[in-house]
N, C-alpha and C positions, 0 to 999 in steps of 0.2 A: 192540147196536152192537159192531163189531169193536174189539178192543183196539189194533189197528194203525191208523196214520193212513191216510186216503184217498190222500194223496200218497206215492207210493213211487218215488223217483228211480231205483232199480235196475231198474225196468221197461224203461227205455230203454238198458240196458247188457247185455241178455241175449244178444245175438249180434253178430258182427262187422259184418254188413250194417246192422243197426240202429244200432250205434255210429257207423258211417260216415255214415249218413243224418243224424244229429243233431249231428255234430261241428261245433263253432263255428269252429275255426281249421283251414284247409287248408294243405297243404304239397305243392308240386309242383315239377318241374324248371323250370317257367315262372317261378318266383319267384327263381331263382338265377343268379348271375353267377360265372363261373370266372376266377380270376386266373391269368395266365400271365407267366412271366419270360423275356425274350428277351435273348440275349447273343451275343457273337462265338463263344464256345465253350460246348458243352453241359456241364452239371454235374448228373449224376443225384443223387437223394436218396432212398435206399431207406427210410430211417426216416420221412421226411416227403415222400412223392411229390408232393404238391401244391405243394411249394416248389422243385422242380427247375428248372434253367435249360435253355432250348431255344435252338438256333440258329434262324435265320430259316426254313431248310428244316424243322427239327424242329417249329417252332410250326405250320407249315402241316400237317404230318402229324398233329400233336396235334389241331388243329381239325377235321380230317377225322373223327377218332374222336369228338370232342365233338359234332359235328353229327349223326353217326350215332346217338349216344345220346340226342339230343333237346335238348342244350344250345343255347340261343338267344342267349346273350350272354357275352362275355369282356371282361376288362380287362387291358390290356397294361402291363407294367412293363419298363423298359429298363435294361440294365447295359452301359455303353459300354466300348470298348476302352481309352480313356484318359479321364482326368478333369482338370479345371482349376478355378481359383478361381471362375469364373462359372457353371460347369456348362453350357458351350456345347454339349455333346453332346445336350442336351435338345431343342434347336430347330434344329440344322443339318439341311440337306436330306437328307443321307445318314446321319442318326442311326439307331441300331439299331431304335427303335420305328417310325420313318418307313419303314425298309426292310421291316419286318414288315407294316405296314399296306398297303404297295404290293403285297406278295406275297399277302396275304389278301383284299384287297377284291375283285378280279375273280374269285377262286376261290370265295368264299363270300358271294354277294350276300344270302343269307338270314340271315347271322350278324351280330348287333349288335356292332360293334367300338367299345368304349369304351377310353379311355386315362387313365392316371394322369398328372396334370400337377403335377409337383414337380421340384425341383432336387437333392434329397438323393442320388439315385443317381448324379448326374453331377458333383457338386462334389468337389474334392479334400479338403475338410474335412468333408464329410458332412452339412452343415446344409441346410435346406430353402430357403435364400435366400443372397444374396451378403453378404459381410462388409463392415463399415465400422468405423472407429475411433471409439470413444465419447469423451466428454469426459475420462474418467479414464485413457484410453490402452488400455483393454481392448477386445477385439473383441466386436462384437454384430452382429445381422442387420439390414441396411438394408431396411426394409419396402418403401418405395416403389420403390427400384431393383430389388428382387426382383420386385415386381408386374409391372413392365414386361417382364422376361424370362419370367415365367410366362405372360403373355398371348401373347408371341411364340411360346412353346412350344405353346400351345393351337392357335394358327393353323397352325403347321407340321404338327400332327397332323391337323387337318381337311383341309388341302391334300393330305395323303398318303392320306386315305381314312377317317379316324375319323368315326363317327356321333355320338358323345357324348364330351365331355371332362369329366374329374373332378378339379378342383383340390383337392389334399390338403395344401397347404403351411401353411395357417392364417395367411397374411399378410392384414392388413386391406385391404379394397378390391379383392381380386383378382377376385372375381366380376364387379364392375362393369367392371373393365378388360377382362376377357375378353368380357363381353356387348357392350361397345362395338365390339369388333373382329369378333365373331361373332354378329350379331343373330338368325340362324336356327338356330344350333346348340344342342341341349339341353346344359345344364350340370347335372351332379350334383355338388353342393358338399359336401365333407367339412366340414359346418358345425360339428359338435361333435366335434372330434378331441382326445382327451385325451392328456396326457403319461403314457403307460402303460408298465408293466413287461411287458405282453403282446405287445410287438412284436419281441422278441428273435430268434426264428427268421426272421422276415421280413428283419430287418437283415442277418443272415448270408447269406440267399439273394440279397438285392439289393446287398450290399456297401455299405450306406448308414449304418452306425453313425457318429455324429459323432466326429471326432478329438479334440475338446476340448469340455468343458462338456456341456450337455444341451439339450433342446428345450423346457424349461419356460417360456422367455421368449415362446414363440409358441403352443405347444400348451396345452390347457386343464388347469387344476388338477382332479384327480380328485374333490375335495370339492364341486365347484360344479355346480348344475343350473340355477339362475336365469340364470347367465351363458350357459349353452347356449341358453336361450330367446332371449336377446339376440343371440347369434351368428346364430341362425336368422332372427330378425326382419331383421337387416341383410342377410343373403343373399337373403331374399325380396325386399326392397326393391331390391337390386342386380340382380335378374333371374335368380336360380337357379330351375331347373325341378324339381329333386329335392333334398331335404335328406338328409344322412347323419349317423349316429352311429357313432363308432369309438372303442374296441372295442364289441362287442355284449353278450355275456353279463354282464360286470360292470356294465353300464350300462342294464339293462332299464328301470329307473325313469326314466332320461333319455329313452329311446325313448317310453315311455308319456306323459311330460310333453309331449314335442314333438308326438306324435300327437294329443293332446287339444287342442293349441293351434293347429295348422296343418292346412290341407287339402291341401297339396302332397303328392305321393308321397314316402314316407319309406323310406330305405335304411338298412341296418345292415351293418357289416363284421365278420364273424365271423373274428377276426384269427388270426395264426399261433400265438400262445401258447395260445389256446383250442383250436385244432386239435392242437397238440403235446401238450397235457395229455390229451386223450381218446385220442390215438394211444398215448401212453405207458401209460395205464391199461389200455387194451385189450391191448397187448403183454404187460403183466404179468399178464393174466388176471383183472384186478379188475372188469371190466365187459364187457358185450356191446357191441361197437363200434357195430354198426348201430343197435341200439335207443337207445343213448346219443346218437348223432348226430341221429337223427330227433327225439328228445325235445328236444335242444338247439335245433335249427333251428326246431322248432314253437314253442318258448318265445320265440324272437326274433320270429317272425311274430305270436304272440299278444300280445306287448308293443306291437305297432303297426307293425312293419316290413312294407312292401309288397314290398321287394326285399332279398335277402340276398346279399352278396358273400362267398363261402365257398370254401375249398380242398376242401371235401367235395363240390362240385357234381358232379364227374365220377363219384365213387364212388356218390353218391346216385342219379344217373341210371342207373348200372349195376345198382343194387339193384332199380330199378323194372322 
């Protein structure tokens, strides 16, 4: 009898085609959504190209390139010319996202247009909802008043041409409010959005850093996973079509817990801080950028994500 075991797992690792054939987790451009920032003026970002701002004309040109590369879905974030206490630029008819949607919809019928539904880019104070005075005189976010404006924003996006709306504000009840007004529109809910340190580059790109306090009163505590399950349960009951975890890489355990519990499609947002870390490490010569990105995105898919929102989408498609 041979001294070696009959089972030799290395037999299926002998060649590239064989490894491809038995790979358990796939990664393709079809799994990815590319975020795009639209603003009155362009703002290049050489260090983090995925976080640059485009004008409406610029975003049309960018989508031409994305479609050519095989990207099938984008999510639009808007940076308005002016901001106010309510964030009215989020829902007005000639808002920056609405302008972009009207320019993109007839030009790219094959491109899935999704939109971020939140007020943080549009409010003068940078919070994701409107302010109210609390009993002790300090300012806090008025949940129910914010939900009304978020639902109004979602409707304005769909009227302008959005296929899918993605509420990211973490207000209680916002999925139900949007569902009531948009019974046929798919909703991708940022169900488990954590109060994370990994959002810094995004807030610079979107101009959405809060002018006071932080967002821990409405975004989730990083130490909690059972609470994430409860958030998802509520969003499912309220009519969400897709659940999302944000950030992705520091919360792979949350992704797996939600994947094991729910049958709805599951998304993960590979956020700006994750993107910036790999970009910085690659620029320093500490790692192979392409290999590290593919490994990271595969890990997110392996943990349970069906869809990955990532600033790497364009570069990944170019590598293919």
